[in-house]
PDB file with one MODEL, atoms N, CA, C and O in Angstrom:
MODEL        1
ATOM      1  N   MET A   1     103.671  98.586 127.387  1.00  0.00           N
ATOM      2  CA  MET A   1     103.280  97.484 126.531  1.00  0.00           C
ATOM      3  C   MET A   1     101.752  97.412 126.425  1.00  0.00           C
ATOM      4  O   MET A   1     101.209  97.105 125.364  1.00  0.00           O
ATOM      5  N   GLU A   2     101.070  97.698 127.537  1.00  0.00           N
ATOM      6  CA  GLU A   2      99.605  97.680 127.525  1.00  0.00           C
ATOM      7  C   GLU A   2      99.054  98.702 126.534  1.00  0.00           C
ATOM      8  O   GLU A   2      98.092  98.426 125.818  1.00  0.00           O
ATOM      9  N   LEU A   3      99.675  99.892 126.499  1.00  0.00           N
ATOM     10  CA  LEU A   3      99.242 100.927 125.566  1.00  0.00           C
ATOM     11  C   LEU A   3      99.458 100.482 124.122  1.00  0.00           C
ATOM     12  O   LEU A   3      98.600 100.707 123.269  1.00  0.00           O
ATOM     13  N   LEU A   4     100.588  99.857 123.846  1.00  0.00           N
ATOM     14  CA  LEU A   4     100.886  99.385 122.497  1.00  0.00           C
ATOM     15  C   LEU A   4      99.861  98.355 122.028  1.00  0.00           C
ATOM     16  O   LEU A   4      99.363  98.440 120.906  1.00  0.00           O
ATOM     17  N   ILE A   5      99.551  97.394 122.876  1.00  0.00           N
ATOM     18  CA  ILE A   5      98.572  96.365 122.517  1.00  0.00           C
ATOM     19  C   ILE A   5      97.195  96.995 122.306  1.00  0.00           C
ATOM     20  O   ILE A   5      96.470  96.604 121.392  1.00  0.00           O
ATOM     21  N   SER A   6      96.830  97.966 123.147  1.00  0.00           N
ATOM     22  CA  SER A   6      95.550  98.656 122.994  1.00  0.00           C
ATOM     23  C   SER A   6      95.495  99.421 121.678  1.00  0.00           C
ATOM     24  O   SER A   6      94.470  99.419 120.996  1.00  0.00           O
ATOM     25  N   LEU A   7      96.601 100.075 121.323  1.00  0.00           N
ATOM     26  CA  LEU A   7      96.650 100.818 120.063  1.00  0.00           C
ATOM     27  C   LEU A   7      96.558  99.897 118.855  1.00  0.00           C
ATOM     28  O   LEU A   7      95.889 100.220 117.874  1.00  0.00           O
ATOM     29  N   ILE A   8      97.222  98.764 118.923  1.00  0.00           N
ATOM     30  CA  ILE A   8      97.140  97.799 117.818  1.00  0.00           C
ATOM     31  C   ILE A   8      95.719  97.275 117.692  1.00  0.00           C
ATOM     32  O   ILE A   8      95.212  97.134 116.579  1.00  0.00           O
ATOM     33  N   GLY A   9      95.069  96.985 118.813  1.00  0.00           N
ATOM     34  CA  GLY A   9      93.671  96.544 118.781  1.00  0.00           C
ATOM     35  C   GLY A   9      92.766  97.600 118.182  1.00  0.00           C
ATOM     36  O   GLY A   9      91.897  97.279 117.371  1.00  0.00           O
ATOM     37  N   LEU A  10      92.952  98.862 118.566  1.00  0.00           N
ATOM     38  CA  LEU A  10      92.143  99.952 118.013  1.00  0.00           C
ATOM     39  C   LEU A  10      92.389 100.110 116.521  1.00  0.00           C
ATOM     40  O   LEU A  10      91.453 100.349 115.758  1.00  0.00           O
ATOM     41  N   LEU A  11      93.633  99.978 116.105  1.00  0.00           N
ATOM     42  CA  LEU A  11      93.970 100.054 114.686  1.00  0.00           C
ATOM     43  C   LEU A  11      93.255  98.956 113.896  1.00  0.00           C
ATOM     44  O   LEU A  11      92.724  99.216 112.816  1.00  0.00           O
ATOM     45  N   LEU A  12      93.240  97.746 114.424  1.00  0.00           N
ATOM     46  CA  LEU A  12      92.565  96.646 113.739  1.00  0.00           C
ATOM     47  C   LEU A  12      91.058  96.880 113.650  1.00  0.00           C
ATOM     48  O   LEU A  12      90.436  96.539 112.644  1.00  0.00           O
ATOM     49  N   ILE A  13      90.478  97.453 114.682  1.00  0.00           N
ATOM     50  CA  ILE A  13      89.050  97.775 114.643  1.00  0.00           C
ATOM     51  C   ILE A  13      88.763  98.799 113.554  1.00  0.00           C
ATOM     52  O   ILE A  13      87.848  98.623 112.749  1.00  0.00           O
ATOM     53  N   VAL A  14      89.550  99.869 113.534  1.00  0.00           N
ATOM     54  CA  VAL A  14      89.333 100.937 112.556  1.00  0.00           C
ATOM     55  C   VAL A  14      89.588 100.435 111.137  1.00  0.00           C
ATOM     56  O   VAL A  14      88.858 100.798 110.214  1.00  0.00           O
ATOM     57  N   GLU A  15      90.605  99.613 110.956  1.00  0.00           N
ATOM     58  CA  GLU A  15      90.913  99.083 109.619  1.00  0.00           C
ATOM     59  C   GLU A  15      89.874  98.061 109.159  1.00  0.00           C
ATOM     60  O   GLU A  15      89.569  97.993 107.968  1.00  0.00           O
ATOM     61  N   GLY A  16      89.336  97.279 110.065  1.00  0.00           N
ATOM     62  CA  GLY A  16      88.400  96.229 109.678  1.00  0.00           C
ATOM     63  C   GLY A  16      86.970  96.702 109.485  1.00  0.00           C
ATOM     64  O   GLY A  16      86.194  96.052 108.785  1.00  0.00           O
ATOM     65  N   LEU A  17      86.612  97.815 110.091  1.00  0.00           N
ATOM     66  CA  LEU A  17      85.233  98.298 110.024  1.00  0.00           C
ATOM     67  C   LEU A  17      84.717  98.527 108.599  1.00  0.00           C
ATOM     68  O   LEU A  17      83.618  98.071 108.284  1.00  0.00           O
ATOM     69  N   PRO A  18      85.462  99.215 107.724  1.00  0.00           N
ATOM     70  CA  PRO A  18      84.938  99.411 106.362  1.00  0.00           C
ATOM     71  C   PRO A  18      84.729  98.101 105.596  1.00  0.00           C
ATOM     72  O   PRO A  18      83.788  97.983 104.811  1.00  0.00           O
ATOM     73  N   TYR A  19      85.607  97.119 105.825  1.00  0.00           N
ATOM     74  CA  TYR A  19      85.467  95.836 105.137  1.00  0.00           C
ATOM     75  C   TYR A  19      84.219  95.098 105.610  1.00  0.00           C
ATOM     76  O   TYR A  19      83.550  94.439 104.814  1.00  0.00           O
ATOM     77  N   ALA A  20      83.902  95.203 106.891  1.00  0.00           N
ATOM     78  CA  ALA A  20      82.727  94.527 107.438  1.00  0.00           C
ATOM     79  C   ALA A  20      81.445  95.261 107.065  1.00  0.00           C
ATOM     80  O   ALA A  20      80.430  94.626 106.776  1.00  0.00           O
ATOM     81  N   ALA A  21      81.481  96.590 107.068  1.00  0.00           N
ATOM     82  CA  ALA A  21      80.265  97.374 106.827  1.00  0.00           C
ATOM     83  C   ALA A  21      79.964  97.553 105.338  1.00  0.00           C
ATOM     84  O   ALA A  21      78.797  97.545 104.946  1.00  0.00           O
ATOM     85  N   PHE A  22      80.985  97.713 104.512  1.00  0.00           N
ATOM     86  CA  PHE A  22      80.792  98.023 103.089  1.00  0.00           C
ATOM     87  C   PHE A  22      81.713  97.182 102.211  1.00  0.00           C
ATOM     88  O   PHE A  22      82.597  97.744 101.565  1.00  0.00           O
ATOM     89  N   PRO A  23      81.547  95.862 102.158  1.00  0.00           N
ATOM     90  CA  PRO A  23      82.496  95.028 101.405  1.00  0.00           C
ATOM     91  C   PRO A  23      82.512  95.324  99.903  1.00  0.00           C
ATOM     92  O   PRO A  23      83.578  95.303  99.287  1.00  0.00           O
ATOM     93  N   GLU A  24      81.356  95.596  99.307  1.00  0.00           N
ATOM     94  CA  GLU A  24      81.330  95.865  97.869  1.00  0.00           C
ATOM     95  C   GLU A  24      82.039  97.175  97.539  1.00  0.00           C
ATOM     96  O   GLU A  24      82.789  97.253  96.565  1.00  0.00           O
ATOM     97  N   ALA A  25      81.802  98.197  98.348  1.00  0.00           N
ATOM     98  CA  ALA A  25      82.463  99.483  98.128  1.00  0.00           C
ATOM     99  C   ALA A  25      83.976  99.354  98.312  1.00  0.00           C
ATOM    100  O   ALA A  25      84.747  99.988  97.592  1.00  0.00           O
ATOM    101  N   MET A  26      84.395  98.541  99.267  1.00  0.00           N
ATOM    102  CA  MET A  26      85.826  98.348  99.481  1.00  0.00           C
ATOM    103  C   MET A  26      86.463  97.626  98.295  1.00  0.00           C
ATOM    104  O   MET A  26      87.600  97.927  97.932  1.00  0.00           O
ATOM    105  N   GLN A  27      85.754  96.685  97.692  1.00  0.00           N
ATOM    106  CA  GLN A  27      86.295  96.005  96.504  1.00  0.00           C
ATOM    107  C   GLN A  27      86.488  96.996  95.363  1.00  0.00           C
ATOM    108  O   GLN A  27      87.503  96.958  94.667  1.00  0.00           O
ATOM    109  N   ARG A  28      85.509  97.887  95.170  1.00  0.00           N
ATOM    110  CA  ARG A  28      85.640  98.906  94.119  1.00  0.00           C
ATOM    111  C   ARG A  28      86.810  99.835  94.410  1.00  0.00           C
ATOM    112  O   ARG A  28      87.579 100.171  93.510  1.00  0.00           O
ATOM    113  N   TRP A  29      86.944 100.247  95.662  1.00  0.00           N
ATOM    114  CA  TRP A  29      88.003 101.163  96.051  1.00  0.00           C
ATOM    115  C   TRP A  29      89.373 100.515  95.877  1.00  0.00           C
ATOM    116  O   TRP A  29      90.314 101.157  95.409  1.00  0.00           O
ATOM    117  N   LEU A  30      89.484  99.242  96.256  1.00  0.00           N
ATOM    118  CA  LEU A  30      90.761  98.548  96.108  1.00  0.00           C
ATOM    119  C   LEU A  30      91.135  98.351  94.637  1.00  0.00           C
ATOM    120  O   LEU A  30      92.314  98.397  94.287  1.00  0.00           O
ATOM    121  N   SER A  31      90.141  98.134  93.778  1.00  0.00           N
ATOM    122  CA  SER A  31      90.456  98.014  92.349  1.00  0.00           C
ATOM    123  C   SER A  31      90.928  99.356  91.783  1.00  0.00           C
ATOM    124  O   SER A  31      91.769  99.387  90.884  1.00  0.00           O
ATOM    125  N   GLN A  32      90.395 100.457  92.301  1.00  0.00           N
ATOM    126  CA  GLN A  32      90.877 101.775  91.876  1.00  0.00           C
ATOM    127  C   GLN A  32      92.294 102.021  92.365  1.00  0.00           C
ATOM    128  O   GLN A  32      93.088 102.663  91.677  1.00  0.00           O
ATOM    129  N   LEU A  33      92.613 101.517  93.545  1.00  0.00           N
ATOM    130  CA  LEU A  33      93.967 101.679  94.087  1.00  0.00           C
ATOM    131  C   LEU A  33      95.006 100.980  93.215  1.00  0.00           C
ATOM    132  O   LEU A  33      96.130 101.462  93.076  1.00  0.00           O
ATOM    133  N   GLN A  34      94.628  99.845  92.630  1.00  0.00           N
ATOM    134  CA  GLN A  34      95.566  99.106  91.786  1.00  0.00           C
ATOM    135  C   GLN A  34      95.962  99.902  90.546  1.00  0.00           C
ATOM    136  O   GLN A  34      97.015  99.656  89.958  1.00  0.00           O
ATOM    137  N   GLN A  35      95.133 100.843  90.154  1.00  0.00           N
ATOM    138  CA  GLN A  35      95.410 101.623  88.956  1.00  0.00           C
ATOM    139  C   GLN A  35      96.303 102.833  89.233  1.00  0.00           C
ATOM    140  O   GLN A  35      96.753 103.494  88.297  1.00  0.00           O
ATOM    141  N   LEU A  36      96.562 103.131  90.513  1.00  0.00           N
ATOM    142  CA  LEU A  36      97.403 104.277  90.848  1.00  0.00           C
ATOM    143  C   LEU A  36      98.869 103.990  90.544  1.00  0.00           C
ATOM    144  O   LEU A  36      99.337 102.855  90.632  1.00  0.00           O
ATOM    145  N   ASN A  37      99.562 105.040  90.188  1.00  0.00           N
ATOM    146  CA  ASN A  37     100.995 104.986  89.940  1.00  0.00           C
ATOM    147  C   ASN A  37     101.700 104.707  91.274  1.00  0.00           C
ATOM    148  O   ASN A  37     101.334 105.316  92.280  1.00  0.00           O
ATOM    149  N   PRO A  38     102.695 103.810  91.323  1.00  0.00           N
ATOM    150  CA  PRO A  38     103.410 103.540  92.580  1.00  0.00           C
ATOM    151  C   PRO A  38     104.034 104.791  93.204  1.00  0.00           C
ATOM    152  O   PRO A  38     104.090 104.901  94.429  1.00  0.00           O
ATOM    153  N   ALA A  39     104.497 105.720  92.392  1.00  0.00           N
ATOM    154  CA  ALA A  39     105.086 106.949  92.934  1.00  0.00           C
ATOM    155  C   ALA A  39     104.025 107.771  93.674  1.00  0.00           C
ATOM    156  O   ALA A  39     104.308 108.366  94.714  1.00  0.00           O
ATOM    157  N   THR A  40     102.823 107.798  93.139  1.00  0.00           N
ATOM    158  CA  THR A  40     101.724 108.508  93.796  1.00  0.00           C
ATOM    159  C   THR A  40     101.369 107.836  95.112  1.00  0.00           C
ATOM    160  O   THR A  40     101.138 108.510  96.116  1.00  0.00           O
ATOM    161  N   MET A  41     101.325 106.519  95.110  1.00  0.00           N
ATOM    162  CA  MET A  41     101.021 105.787  96.340  1.00  0.00           C
ATOM    163  C   MET A  41     102.109 106.027  97.390  1.00  0.00           C
ATOM    164  O   MET A  41     101.813 106.142  98.579  1.00  0.00           O
ATOM    165  N   ARG A  42     103.351 106.101  96.954  1.00  0.00           N
ATOM    166  CA  ARG A  42     104.460 106.354  97.881  1.00  0.00           C
ATOM    167  C   ARG A  42     104.311 107.739  98.508  1.00  0.00           C
ATOM    168  O   ARG A  42     104.509 107.906  99.711  1.00  0.00           O
ATOM    169  N   LYS A  43     103.961 108.730  97.685  1.00  0.00           N
ATOM    170  CA  LYS A  43     103.775 110.091  98.207  1.00  0.00           C
ATOM    171  C   LYS A  43     102.630 110.134  99.215  1.00  0.00           C
ATOM    172  O   LYS A  43     102.750 110.768 100.264  1.00  0.00           O
ATOM    173  N   ILE A  44     101.528 109.467  98.906  1.00  0.00           N
ATOM    174  CA  ILE A  44     100.394 109.415  99.824  1.00  0.00           C
ATOM    175  C   ILE A  44     100.817 108.742 101.123  1.00  0.00           C
ATOM    176  O   ILE A  44     100.471 109.214 102.207  1.00  0.00           O
ATOM    177  N   GLY A  45     101.551 107.659 101.025  1.00  0.00           N
ATOM    178  CA  GLY A  45     102.026 106.955 102.213  1.00  0.00           C
ATOM    179  C   GLY A  45     102.948 107.817 103.058  1.00  0.00           C
ATOM    180  O   GLY A  45     102.851 107.800 104.285  1.00  0.00           O
ATOM    181  N   LEU A  46     103.833 108.563 102.433  1.00  0.00           N
ATOM    182  CA  LEU A  46     104.743 109.426 103.179  1.00  0.00           C
ATOM    183  C   LEU A  46     103.995 110.567 103.870  1.00  0.00           C
ATOM    184  O   LEU A  46     104.331 110.947 104.992  1.00  0.00           O
ATOM    185  N   VAL A  47     102.984 111.107 103.198  1.00  0.00           N
ATOM    186  CA  VAL A  47     102.171 112.157 103.822  1.00  0.00           C
ATOM    187  C   VAL A  47     101.431 111.597 105.033  1.00  0.00           C
ATOM    188  O   VAL A  47     101.394 112.236 106.085  1.00  0.00           O
ATOM    189  N   MET A  48     100.842 110.410 104.895  1.00  0.00           N
ATOM    190  CA  MET A  48     100.135 109.794 106.012  1.00  0.00           C
ATOM    191  C   MET A  48     101.092 109.486 107.159  1.00  0.00           C
ATOM    192  O   MET A  48     100.742 109.676 108.324  1.00  0.00           O
ATOM    193  N   LEU A  49     102.285 109.015 106.845  1.00  0.00           N
ATOM    194  CA  LEU A  49     103.299 108.746 107.853  1.00  0.00           C
ATOM    195  C   LEU A  49     103.668 110.024 108.600  1.00  0.00           C
ATOM    196  O   LEU A  49     103.753 110.037 109.828  1.00  0.00           O
ATOM    197  N   GLY A  50     103.881 111.082 107.852  1.00  0.00           N
ATOM    198  CA  GLY A  50     104.217 112.368 108.462  1.00  0.00           C
ATOM    199  C   GLY A  50     103.106 112.889 109.356  1.00  0.00           C
ATOM    200  O   GLY A  50     103.367 113.394 110.448  1.00  0.00           O
ATOM    201  N   LEU A  51     101.856 112.766 108.892  1.00  0.00           N
ATOM    202  CA  LEU A  51     100.731 113.210 109.712  1.00  0.00           C
ATOM    203  C   LEU A  51     100.613 112.386 110.986  1.00  0.00           C
ATOM    204  O   LEU A  51     100.324 112.928 112.053  1.00  0.00           O
ATOM    205  N   GLY A  52     100.832 111.096 110.882  1.00  0.00           N
ATOM    206  CA  GLY A  52     100.790 110.233 112.058  1.00  0.00           C
ATOM    207  C   GLY A  52     101.871 110.589 113.061  1.00  0.00           C
ATOM    208  O   GLY A  52     101.616 110.644 114.265  1.00  0.00           O
ATOM    209  N   LEU A  53     103.079 110.832 112.568  1.00  0.00           N
ATOM    210  CA  LEU A  53     104.171 111.236 113.461  1.00  0.00           C
ATOM    211  C   LEU A  53     103.887 112.580 114.116  1.00  0.00           C
ATOM    212  O   LEU A  53     104.168 112.772 115.299  1.00  0.00           O
ATOM    213  N   LEU A  54     103.330 113.507 113.347  1.00  0.00           N
ATOM    214  CA  LEU A  54     102.989 114.822 113.890  1.00  0.00           C
ATOM    215  C   LEU A  54     101.932 114.697 114.987  1.00  0.00           C
ATOM    216  O   LEU A  54     102.054 115.326 116.039  1.00  0.00           O
ATOM    217  N   LEU A  55     100.905 113.896 114.750  1.00  0.00           N
ATOM    218  CA  LEU A  55      99.872 113.697 115.758  1.00  0.00           C
ATOM    219  C   LEU A  55     100.438 113.057 117.023  1.00  0.00           C
ATOM    220  O   LEU A  55     100.097 113.464 118.133  1.00  0.00           O
ATOM    221  N   CYS A  56     101.292 112.069 116.859  1.00  0.00           N
ATOM    222  CA  CYS A  56     101.923 111.434 118.026  1.00  0.00           C
ATOM    223  C   CYS A  56     102.768 112.442 118.787  1.00  0.00           C
ATOM    224  O   CYS A  56     102.728 112.482 120.016  1.00  0.00           O
ATOM    225  N   TYR A  57     103.524 113.247 118.078  1.00  0.00           N
ATOM    226  CA  TYR A  57     104.353 114.253 118.730  1.00  0.00           C
ATOM    227  C   TYR A  57     103.485 115.252 119.490  1.00  0.00           C
ATOM    228  O   TYR A  57     103.750 115.557 120.652  1.00  0.00           O
ATOM    229  N   LEU A  58     102.448 115.759 118.828  1.00  0.00           N
ATOM    230  CA  LEU A  58     101.579 116.735 119.475  1.00  0.00           C
ATOM    231  C   LEU A  58     100.872 116.154 120.693  1.00  0.00           C
ATOM    232  O   LEU A  58     100.706 116.844 121.699  1.00  0.00           O
ATOM    233  N   ALA A  59     100.462 114.915 120.615  1.00  0.00           N
ATOM    234  CA  ALA A  59      99.758 114.287 121.725  1.00  0.00           C
ATOM    235  C   ALA A  59     100.686 114.036 122.908  1.00  0.00           C
ATOM    236  O   ALA A  59     100.259 114.148 124.057  1.00  0.00           O
ATOM    237  N   ARG A  60     101.935 113.702 122.650  1.00  0.00           N
ATOM    238  CA  ARG A  60     102.858 113.356 123.731  1.00  0.00           C
ATOM    239  C   ARG A  60     103.627 114.558 124.292  1.00  0.00           C
ATOM    240  O   ARG A  60     103.932 114.584 125.485  1.00  0.00           O
ATOM    241  N   ARG A  61     103.940 115.540 123.465  1.00  0.00           N
ATOM    242  CA  ARG A  61     104.855 116.603 123.876  1.00  0.00           C
ATOM    243  C   ARG A  61     104.194 117.956 124.140  1.00  0.00           C
ATOM    244  O   ARG A  61     104.843 118.855 124.674  1.00  0.00           O
ATOM    245  N   THR A  62     102.936 118.120 123.785  1.00  0.00           N
ATOM    246  CA  THR A  62     102.276 119.406 124.000  1.00  0.00           C
ATOM    247  C   THR A  62     101.016 119.198 124.827  1.00  0.00           C
ATOM    248  O   THR A  62     100.605 118.064 125.072  1.00  0.00           O
ATOM    249  N   ASN A  63     100.421 120.268 125.244  1.00  0.00           N
ATOM    250  CA  ASN A  63      99.160 120.225 125.980  1.00  0.00           C
ATOM    251  C   ASN A  63      97.976 120.486 125.069  1.00  0.00           C
ATOM    252  O   ASN A  63      96.890 120.827 125.538  1.00  0.00           O
ATOM    253  N   LEU A  64      98.177 120.328 123.784  1.00  0.00           N
ATOM    254  CA  LEU A  64      97.145 120.655 122.803  1.00  0.00           C
ATOM    255  C   LEU A  64      95.893 119.809 122.974  1.00  0.00           C
ATOM    256  O   LEU A  64      94.789 120.308 122.754  1.00  0.00           O
ATOM    257  N   PHE A  65      96.029 118.556 123.357  1.00  0.00           N
ATOM    258  CA  PHE A  65      94.878 117.654 123.459  1.00  0.00           C
ATOM    259  C   PHE A  65      94.454 117.421 124.915  1.00  0.00           C
ATOM    260  O   PHE A  65      93.646 116.533 125.187  1.00  0.00           O
ATOM    261  N   SER A  66      94.979 118.195 125.829  1.00  0.00           N
ATOM    262  CA  SER A  66      94.640 118.012 127.250  1.00  0.00           C
ATOM    263  C   SER A  66      93.440 118.836 127.655  1.00  0.00           C
ATOM    264  O   SER A  66      93.027 118.795 128.814  1.00  0.00           O
TER     265      SER A  66
ENDMDL
END
């Protein structure tokens, strides 16, 4: 549970940093995101999900990062 809470905290730090450091650029980027096709956004999301799962698998099951 401690690891989960730490990971959620790290995620919030990484997600919040661009908004705090570059708010105007983030507004422009978010307006560009609204113009994307939902199917394209879904594909991007699935790729990111797959990469995240792959990284978790590699970190937990292999000695690649040791």
